[in-house]
N, C-alpha and C positions, 0 to 999 in steps of 0.2 A: 519431527516434521509435522505438517498438517495431517490430521487424521480424518478420514471420511467414513460415513456409514450410509447404507442404502444409496449408492451412487447413481443407480438407475432411476430415472424420473418417469412417473406415470404420464401418459399422453394427456394433454389438457383439453378440456371441453369449455374452458372459460377464456379462450384467447381474446375475444372481443370485449369481454368484461374487464379484464385486467390490463388493458392497454393504457399507457400514458396517463393523462389527466383523469380518465374515468376510474382508475384504480382507487384513488383516495376516497372518492365518493362511494364507490361500490363497497369497499372494505368497511367504511364507517357505517353504512347501512346494515351490512351483514353483522357487524359488531353489535348493533343495537338489538338485534334479535337474539343473538347468542349470549350476550352479556347484559340483559335488560336491567339487572340489579345495579349495574355500575354506570357511572357517567361515561357516555360514549365520546371519544375525542372528536371534535369538530374541526374541519378545515378553517384556519384563520384567514383573515382578510389578506394578510401578507402572502399566505400560501396561494390564494386565488390569483393574486397579481403575478406571482412568479411562475405559476404552473405552466403557462403556455408561452413563456418568454422565448423559448427556443424557436417557436414558429416565426416570430418577427426576425430573429437572427438568421434563420434559414432563408426567409424571403429576401432579405437584404443581399445575401450572397448569390442566390440563384437568379435573381432578377438583374444582377450586375451586367454591364456591358464591357467589363474588363477583358483584355486580351488573354489568351491562354498563357500559362506560365512558360517561360523560356527554359527548357530543360537541356539545351545544348551544353556539352561539356560535362554532363553528369554521367556517372557509371552506375548501373543498377547492381545492387548487392542484396542477397536474401539473408536475413538474420534469423537464425533458429532460436527462438525464445526457450528458456529453460525455467524450471520451477525454482522458487526461492528455497534456500538462501543463496543460490548460485547465480552467476552472471553469464550471459552469452559470450561466445568468442568475439574478441574485438581487438583493435589496435589501440594502444595507448597514445601513440603519435600517428597521426593520419599520414598515409602515403598516397600520392597521386592527388587528383582533383576531387571536388565534392562528389558525394554519392547519393543515390536514392536508396535508402534503406527500406527494403520491403519486409514487412512483418504481417503476421496473421494472428488475430485473437478471436477466440470463441467465448461467448458469454455462457457460463454454466451455472445453473442453480443446483446446489448440492447440499444435502443434509450432512452437517459436519459436527463432530464432537468438539466442544470447547474445553471441557474439563471432565476427564474420565472419573475423577473421584466423586463428583456430584451428579454426573449424568447430564450436565448442561449441554445443550446442543442448539444449533441454529441452522436454518435454511440459508446457507451462505450464498450470496450473489457474487459471482467471481468472473474474472477474466482468466481463461485457460485453466480453471479449476482450482486455483490456489489463492490463499489470503496471505500476503498481498498478491496482486497480479504480478506477472513477470517483469523483471528489470529490463528496460530497453536502453541501449547504449548507441550513441552516434557522436559525431563531431560538429562543432560550430560550422554552419554553412551547408551541412547535409540536408537533404529532404527525408522526411519520414513518411512512408506510404503504407498506411494501415488498411488491411482488409478486416472489417469487423463483422462477425457472423453471429446471429442469434438463432439457435436451433428451433425447429418446429415444436419440440417438446417443452419449450420454455413457457412459463406462466406470464412473463412480464416483458414489456418493452425495455430496451437498454440503449445506452449511448456512451460517449466518452468525451471528457473535457481534459485537454492537455494544458497544464499551467505553463508549459514551456512554449506554447504556440501563440499566434497572434490572430485575432478575429473570430467572429461567429461563436462566442462563448467558449473559446478554446477548442473549437471543433464540435462542441456539444450541440450546436444548432444544426449541424449537417450530418449527424451520425445516428439519428434515432432509428433503430431497427426493431420491427415487430418480430414475433416468433416466425421463423421460416425465411427471414430476410437477411441480406448482407449489404454492406456499403463499402466504398473505398474513399479514404480521406488522405490527402497529401498536404503536408505543411513543412515550412522551412524552419530549421533550428537556428535561430539568430542569436540566442543568448546562452552562453556556457554556464553550466551549474547542474545541480540536482533539483528535479522538479517532481511534484505530485501529478498524477492523473487519476480521474475518478469518474464514476457514472453520475449523471445529473439530469434525470428525466424531467424535472420541474417540480416546484412546490415542495411539499413535505416528502415527496418521493426522493428528493436529493439526499437529505440526511438518512432516510430509511435505507437507501442503497449503500451509502457510504458506511453506515454502522452495521451493515450486514456483510462487509468485507470487500466491496467493489471499488478498490483503489489500488494504486501501485506507484512506481517511480520510473522516471527516465533520467539518464545521466548524459548531459551534453558536454563532451570534453573539448577543451581548446584544441585546435588542430595540431599545435606543437606540444601537447601534453600538459600535465600539471607541473607547476613550478613553485618554488619558495619565493620569499619576498625579494631576494636578490636576483631572481630569474634563473636559478639553478634548477635543472630538471629533477622531478620527483617521480619515482616509479614504484609500483606495488606488485607484489607477487600473486595476490589473489584479492577477491572482493567478497565481503560478507554482507549480504543484502538483508536488512532487517526492516520489517514493516510493523509499526505499532498500531494495534487495532483495539478500539473501544467498542464493547458490546453492551447492550441494554436488554437483557433477556427477561421476558415476562415470567412472573412467578404466581403460583396459586395462593389461596388463603392460608395454606400450611407452610409457605415458604419454599415449596419445591418448584423446580423449573418446569415450565410447561413444554409440551411437545405438540407438534403440528404435522398434519398429513402432507402438506404441499407448500411450496414457496408462495408467499403472499398471504397465507392463512393467518399469520400472526400480526398483520398490519395494524389493526386497531389496538391490540394489546401493546405492540411495540411503540406506537406513538405515545401511549400513556406512560410507558417506562422511559422513553427518550426525553419527555418533558421534565423529568426530574433532574436531568443533566448529571446524574450520578451513575456511572457505569457499573454494571455487575462484574465485569471483567475488563482488564486492560492488558493485553497480551502481545507477545511478539510472534509474528508469523502464524497467526490464526488460532492458536490454542495454548492453553497452559502447558508448559514444558515442551513446546514444539522445538526448541533449540537447546535442550538439555539432555542428559543421559546419552542414549544411543545416537541421538540427533544433534549432539553438541557440535559446534563449529571446531574445525581442526586447524592447527598451525604448528610450526617448528620455531625454535629459538633462531633468531636472525632473519626470519621472514617478515615482510611488511604487508600488512593487511589494510585495505581501504574499506572502512565500514560505512556503507550507505544506509542511512536511516530515514525511512518515510513515515510521516505521521500526518495523515490526511485531515484529521478532525480535532485533535487535541494537542496542546503543547506538551513537549517532552524534554527531559533533562538527562541525556545519556551520560553514564559514567562507567568506565572500565576499571573494576576493582583490581588493584595490583598493577595497573598500567595507566596510560595517559593518552591524550590526543596530541601526538607530536605535531601534527598539522591538522587544522580544522577549518572547513569552509562552511560557515553557517548560511552563506548567501552565494553570490556568484563566484565562479572560478576566476573571474577577472580581478576580484578583490584579493589583497594579500591575505594568506591564510593566518588564522590565529595559531599560536604555537604554545606547546607545553601546557595544554588545557587539562584540568582535572575533571571538569564537567562542562558540557557544552549545551547549547540550546537549539532545539528543533521546533520552530513555530508550527502551530496547528495549520494545516493546509500547505505544508512544504516538505522538502526533503533536504538533508544535509549530508556531508561527507567528513569523515575523520580518518586520519592515517596514523598507524602505530606499528613500530617494529618491536616484536617481542624479544625480551632480554632474559627472561627466566622461564623454566619449564613449570608445568602445573596447570591448575584450573583457574581461569579468570572468569569472574562474573561480570557480564555486561548488563547493566540495570538502568531502569528509569530511577533517578536518584530522588524522586519523590518516593521514599522507601515504603510508603503505604502501598503504592502501585507496584513497586518492584517486588516486595515480599508478600503482599496479601492479594493483589488482583492479578498477578501473573506476569508482570513486565520484567522478566529475567531471561537471559540467554547465557550460555557457557561457552568459552573457548577452552579447549584442551590442547595444551602446548607441549610438544616433546623437545627434549634437549638436556644438556648438562647444567646442573645448578652452579651459580656463581656466588660464592660466599663474599666476594667483594661488594656485591650489591645488597645481600641480606644473609644473615647467619643467625641461627638459633644458638646463642651462646650457652644458655642453660635451659633444659627442658622443664616444663612445669613440675614442681615438686613441693612438698610441704615445707614450711619454714617455721622456725622456732619463734615463740612470742615471749 
């Protein structure tokens, strides 16, 4: 699971310096003094253009003369979010009419170990303290009502862009919260499928926040549940929620990973590392080995698992070694699922779902089948499956032994 160190944050005295569009300039200036011997990353023209885009989006929504939303017929339900790789309690088939799903997320800036073997760590920017942020589940036609809180102890401004929503930069234009502030956003889930959400403060701060872990997924189920190509219902016994995270951790001249005193202190160094487009780590659920060993995913022979895979920033090619994607939705749940897939595709900036019923006991490796990423950068998870072995499916006829030449 995700590992944290020094979870308590020092009170900030830089609140007004590290807000929004000011952060990029302030960090670059501070970088010039601290790292005068190196080229200091400079904001690009494109960065300047996009940095305050949310303001125009917010103005368009707040100045609208539209009537208030008609919430008649909706029932309010509070959803308790849980840490990955688990999913919140939910109905696979909706009962009753549409609902307003109330959720709360707190932006937490936490120093997190990425790789215990090398000591690599990052000041992770998170929703509810985890990388990825918690999985949200609703049904098509439901409303999602989010209370987003940014603690006073934070160093930075945060917001949220839901790829599943419509308008105002996915809600990003209406949810900018400074330290000590909260906001409430309500939006209608009109499209069924799995979708990414992420922080998008503007300009270079968008990739900075995303590559520091501030992303997650929401699953919008059809009201009558998942179905195969013939319309037959498909049900799962559990969900395994996997977030693929690319990190670009700065290193010193000796090749050792740098450490920083507070969130945001690595900004100038991180921009320089990010421009290489070469991640130092590409891991599942925040850290190398987060879903292996004691934290491996669990299942039993005969159980059906829905694997929800979020990849906010980079393309991924998941493969379950020893198993398959019996049904795979790379796009909308309204599309017919792909079947019998050996490897499937998760586009950067999206989430996808794959369903598999385990048939043999043992350890299954769930990997990014760019095997450089899977074996060397950390993109591996394990399922440990209990049950009785079936020799009709596989049998070791002769164990390894010497042979005569």
